[in-house]
C-alpha positions in Angstrom: 85.6 78.0 122.1 82.5 76.5 123.8 82.1 72.8 123.2 79.4 70.2 124.1 81.0 69.3 127.5 82.9 72.5 128.4 85.4 74.6 126.5 88.3 73.9 124.1 91.4 76.1 124.7 94.6 76.5 122.8 97.6 78.4 124.2 100.1 79.7 121.8 103.4 80.2 123.7 106.1 82.4 122.4 109.5 82.1 124.1 111.3 85.4 123.5 114.3 84.6 125.8 116.4 83.5 122.8 115.8 86.7 120.9 115.2 86.7 117.1 116.7 83.9 115.1 118.8 85.2 112.2 118.4 83.6 108.8 121.6 81.5 109.3 120.0 79.7 112.2 116.5 78.7 110.9 117.8 75.6 109.0 117.2 76.8 105.4 119.5 74.9 102.9 122.5 77.0 102.0 121.7 77.4 98.3 118.1 78.4 99.0 119.1 80.8 101.7 121.5 82.5 99.3 118.6 83.0 96.8 116.2 84.1 99.5 118.7 86.7 100.7 119.2 88.0 97.2 115.4 88.3 96.7 114.7 90.3 99.9 117.5 92.8 99.0 115.5 93.9 95.9 114.1 97.5 96.2 110.5 96.6 95.5 108.1 93.6 95.0 106.1 91.2 97.2 107.7 88.2 99.0 105.3 85.8 100.7 106.1 83.1 103.3 103.3 80.5 103.4 102.3 77.5 105.6 99.7 76.6 108.2 99.5 78.3 111.7 102.5 77.4 113.8 104.8 76.6 110.9 107.4 79.3 111.8 106.4 82.0 109.2 106.7 84.9 111.7 110.2 83.7 112.8 111.5 83.7 109.2 110.0 87.1 108.4 111.5 88.6 111.6 114.9 87.1 110.6 114.5 88.8 107.3 113.5 92.1 108.9 116.5 92.0 111.2 118.8 91.5 108.2 117.1 94.4 106.3 117.1 96.7 109.3 119.5 99.6 108.6 119.6 103.3 109.6 119.0 104.4 106.0 115.8 102.3 105.5 112.4 103.0 107.0 110.6 99.8 108.0 107.0 99.6 109.1 105.2 96.5 110.2 101.4 95.9 110.4 100.7 93.0 112.8 98.1 91.1 114.8 99.6 90.9 117.4 103.1 92.4 117.5 105.1 89.4 118.6 108.6 90.7 118.9 109.8 94.3 119.6 112.4 95.3 117.1 114.5 98.5 117.7 114.5 100.9 114.8 111.3 99.6 113.2 107.9 101.2 113.4 105.5 98.5 114.5 101.7 98.9 114.5 99.2 96.4 116.1 95.8 96.3 114.4 92.6 96.4 116.4 89.4 95.6 114.7 87.4 96.7 117.6 88.3 100.3 117.0 88.3 99.8 113.2 92.1 99.8 113.0 92.1 97.1 110.4 95.0 95.7 108.3 93.7 97.6 105.2 93.3 100.9 107.0 96.7 100.7 108.7 98.4 99.6 105.5 96.9 102.6 103.6 98.1 105.0 106.3 101.6 103.3 106.3 102.0 104.1 102.6 101.8 107.8 103.5 104.6 107.4 105.9 107.3 107.0 103.2 108.5 103.5 104.1 111.1 101.5 102.2 110.0 98.1 103.5 106.6 97.0 104.8 105.8 93.8 106.8 102.1 92.8 106.5 101.4 90.3 109.2 98.9 88.4 106.9 97.1 88.8 103.6 93.6 88.0 105.0 91.4 89.2 102.2 91.1 90.6 98.7 91.4 94.2 99.9 94.5 93.7 101.9 96.2 91.6 99.2 95.5 94.3 96.5 96.8 97.2 98.6 99.9 95.2 99.5 100.5 94.4 95.8 100.0 97.9 94.7 102.5 99.0 97.3 105.0 96.4 95.9 104.4 97.8 92.4 105.1 101.3 93.4 108.6 101.1 94.8 108.2 99.3 98.2 109.4 95.9 99.3 106.5 94.1 100.9 106.8 91.0 103.1 103.8 89.0 104.2 102.3 85.6 104.9 99.4 83.6 103.4 97.9 80.3 104.5 98.5 77.8 101.7 99.8 74.2 101.4 102.9 74.8 99.3 104.7 77.4 97.2 103.1 76.5 93.9 99.5 76.8 95.1 100.1 80.3 96.5 99.7 82.3 93.2 96.6 80.3 92.4 95.2 81.2 95.9 95.9 84.9 95.2 93.8 84.6 92.0 91.1 82.8 94.0 91.1 85.8 96.4 90.3 88.1 93.4 93.8 89.5 92.8 94.1 90.3 89.1 96.6 88.2 87.1 98.5 91.3 85.9 98.9 92.6 89.4 100.2 89.3 90.7 102.6 88.7 87.7 104.1 92.2 88.1 104.5 92.4 91.9 105.0 88.9 93.3 108.8 88.2 93.5 109.0 84.8 95.3 107.1 82.4 97.7 108.8 80.7 100.5 106.7 77.8 101.8 107.7 76.1 105.2 106.9 73.6 107.9 108.5 72.7 111.2 109.9 69.2 112.0 111.0 68.1 115.5 114.7 67.3 115.9 115.9 63.9 117.3 117.1 64.4 120.9 120.9 64.0 121.0 120.9 62.5 124.5 118.8 59.4 123.6 119.4 59.2 119.8 119.6 55.5 118.7 119.4 53.5 115.4 115.9 52.9 114.2 114.4 50.1 112.1 111.8 51.5 109.7 108.2 50.2 110.1 106.5 48.8 106.9 104.5 52.1 106.6 107.7 54.1 106.8 109.4 51.8 104.3 106.6 52.2 101.8 106.5 56.0 102.3 110.1 56.7 101.8 110.6 54.2 98.8 108.6 56.6 96.7 111.7 59.0 96.7 114.6 56.6 97.5 115.9 53.4 95.8 115.8 50.3 97.9 119.6 50.1 97.8 119.8 53.5 99.3 117.2 52.6 102.0 119.1 49.4 102.9 122.5 51.3 103.2 121.1 54.1 105.3 121.2 54.0 109.1 118.0 55.8 110.2 117.7 57.2 113.8 115.1 58.0 116.4 115.1 59.1 120.0 114.3 56.5 122.7 112.9 59.1 125.1 114.9 60.4 128.2 114.8 63.1 130.8 116.2 65.7 128.6 113.3 65.5 126.1 110.5 64.5 128.5 110.4 61.1 127.1 109.4 62.4 123.6 112.6 61.5 121.7 112.7 64.9 120.2 114.3 68.2 121.4 113.9 71.4 119.4 112.5 72.1 115.9 113.9 72.9 112.5 112.5 74.5 109.4 111.7 72.6 106.1 111.5 74.9 103.1 110.7 75.2 99.4 111.2 78.4 97.4 109.3 79.4 94.2 111.0 82.3 92.4 108.8 84.2 90.0 111.1 84.2 87.0 110.0 85.4 83.6 108.9 81.9 82.6 106.9 81.5 85.7 105.3 84.9 85.4 104.4 84.2 81.8 102.8 81.0 82.8 100.9 82.8 85.6 99.3 85.1 83.0 97.8 82.0 81.3 94.4 80.8 82.5 95.7 77.2 82.3 96.6 76.4 86.0 97.9 73.0 85.0 100.5 74.6 82.7 101.5 77.1 85.4 102.1 74.3 87.9 104.2 72.4 85.3 106.3 75.5 84.7 106.6 76.3 88.5 107.7 72.7 89.2 110.5 73.0 86.6 111.7 76.3 88.2 111.9 74.6 91.6 113.9 71.7 90.2 112.5 69.2 92.6 113.6 71.1 95.7 110.3 70.6 97.5 109.2 70.5 101.2 109.1 66.7 100.9 112.6 66.5 99.4 114.0 68.9 102.1 112.4 66.7 104.8 113.9 63.5 103.4 117.4 65.2 103.3 117.0 65.9 107.0 116.1 62.2 107.6 119.1 61.0 105.6 121.4 63.4 107.7 120.0 62.0 110.9 118.4 65.3 112.0 114.8 64.1 112.2 112.7 60.8 111.8 110.9 59.4 108.9 107.6 59.7 110.9 108.2 63.4 111.3 108.9 63.8 107.5 105.7 61.8 106.9 103.7 64.0 109.3 104.6 67.3 107.5 104.2 65.6 104.1 100.7 64.7 104.9 99.9 68.5 105.2 100.9 69.0 101.6 99.0 68.2 98.4 101.2 65.7 96.6 
């Protein structure tokens, strides 16, 4: 991108040497993983994975695809770009320059008799509606959307012009995620919370719990290039579109929908998952604060 004093460049690096992570290795809590696995085994419907760019959505979706990939199932992906090559799966890379758009490829894919479709991103109203119609007509559709959290996703679909009846009848679940850095095991050490960290975490934890918890951080060493962190782990929340949530989605009262959706999630939010990782010594309070600042509280 041209800027006032030169150019701004961002490089997205994808290390494929480790292969595709299966769902057991992405860090999802065990109870949530069990529910997510049950949802993606359904014969039809739409499952969305949401979060900002670089939050690990593609890794999660490829993990799900690897689990669903069987000889008796036809899987087609529509991506921009194709990031991993998966044996046994038909992968299509869109190319807007030759008018090979998401919507055009998706329409063609539906004539290829697929069982499962992966749509790289729901970018606009047309793509969203085609994907949802596919989910309503006997296909399992996996896709991504850029939203802050799971609860705001159905509202975002409505803002994109998707009819309420279509969303309520096709959307099965929304998995929202972020990535937190993991404390380096080589330089891990006890950490005294700063006043800002104390104030932030006291919203969720009693002072007695804070006083009794040994928090950790990395000092920085040769193994982690002085950062104190080595590797990353996913933080998740899952909104399942139960009958109560679907009924609330049909209402035009968004506040009522949010209230019902929060009850369905039972407090298992991105923030709560991040704090659990802090208490287990996996990451730092500052990392939990960083990903929490990306979420509308």
